[in-house]
N, C-alpha and C positions, 0 to 999 in steps of 0.2 A: 557772433555778430560779424558782419561783413563791413570792411572799411577799405578805402583806397590806401594802398601801401604808402608808407612814409619812409623818408631817408633812413631812419633808425631801424627799419624792418629789413633792409636789403641783406645784411649779413645772415640773418636767420632764413630768409627766402633762399639765398645762395646755398646754404647748407642743405635745406630741404630739397631743392631742385637737383643738386648734384648727387644726392643719395639715390635718386631715381635715374639719373643720367648714368651712373656707374652700373646700373642694372640693364642699361640699353633701352629704357622705356621712353625717355625724352632726350632732347639734345642738351648737352651741358651748356651752362651760361656762365660767363666770366663776371666777376664783380663789376668791372667796367661796363659791360653790356647791360647789367641790371640797373646800374645807376643811370645810364643813358636812357633806359626805357622805364624808369620808375613810374611814370604816369600811366603806363599800360597795366600795372599790376593791382590786383585786389587781394586782400587777405581775409581769411576767416580766423577769428581770434576766439579762443576759449576764454569766456568771461571770468571763470574762477581763478585762473592763474596767469592771465594775459599772455598765453602762449599762442603762437601762430600754428594752427594745425592744418591749414590748407592755403593754397594760392592758385591764382589763375591770371593770365594776362590776355588782353584783347589788343591786338596790334593792327592798326590801320595800315593797309598795304596797297590800296588802289582807290580809285574814285568812289566806288560804292561797295567796297569789299574790305572786310577785316578778318583777321585770323585769330582763332582761339588757340592759345598756346600755353605751355608750362602749367598745365592743370595737374596738380598733385595734392593729395591728402595724406596725412600721416596714417600709416597702416591701421593703427588701433581705432581710428575715427572714420574709416571707410565704410561704405554701405549705410550711411546715416543721412544721405541727401545733401551733404555739404558741397560736393562737386556740382550738383545740379543748381544749388543756390548761387554758387560763384559764377557759373556760366550765365545763368539768367540775369544776374546783377550786371555783369559785363555787357551783355547784349542790350539791356535796358539803357545803360548809360551811353553806349555807342550809338544807339538809335537816335538819341537827342542831337547827335551831330549830323544826322541825315543819312546814316549808313544802315542799309537794310539787308545786306547779304553778309553771311559769316561762313567761313569754312574752317575745317580742322583736318589735320593729318594725324591719324591715331591708330593704335593697336587695339583699341577697345571700341569698335564702331557701334556696338549695341547700346552702350551708355548714351552716345550722342543721338542715336536713332530714337531712343525713348524721349528725347527732348525735341523731336521734330526734324532732325537733320536727315537728309537723303544722301545715299551713296552716289558718287559721281566718279568719272575717270579723272585721274590726276591731270591728264592732258587738257581738261576743260578749264583749268586754273591758269591765270596769267603767268608768263614765264618769270615775272618779277619775284614770285614766291619761292623760286628755287634757290635763292641766295643762301638761305639757311640750310637747305638740303645738301649743298656742296660741302658743308662742314661736317656732315654726318658720316660716321665710319661705315654705314650700310649703303651709302650712295654708290651707284644708282640702283642697287638691288634691294630696295627697302620694302619691308612688308607692311608698312603703314597704309591705311585706306583713307581715301579722301571723301569727305562728306560736306554737304552745304546746307545752310539754313537760309531760306530766302523769304523775307517778309513780304516782298512784292507778289508772291504767288499764293498768299493766304487769302 
């Protein structure tokens, strides 16, 4: 089941995100940052034991542009469609706010291409998005690829 994250979920989300951040797959997020952006997060909860097994955030960053970030699924639950469900749910909710373009910076572009995202040059994104990149240990030589999903072009 997918839910909007709640205050009580933040510590578990923090633990899950930082596990992948230590592997260099996503940016680390502090507890403070997660509480500040609580409304950005969705969680996928295993109904049997009420365990959060995946999370994804949709961060509005410009007039008609949002970023999909912090998408992680616990390893034993990967390849079951949970990531796709989280991304689609985030996009659907954000569309209600009038936002039709979504981008992602990722090491797994094929996952997002299967959801209809197209590769673009990072330079096509507004400079405002680089605020998080500066925090990254790989900046400016990052291997992430930029992809965009534009509802206006469908």
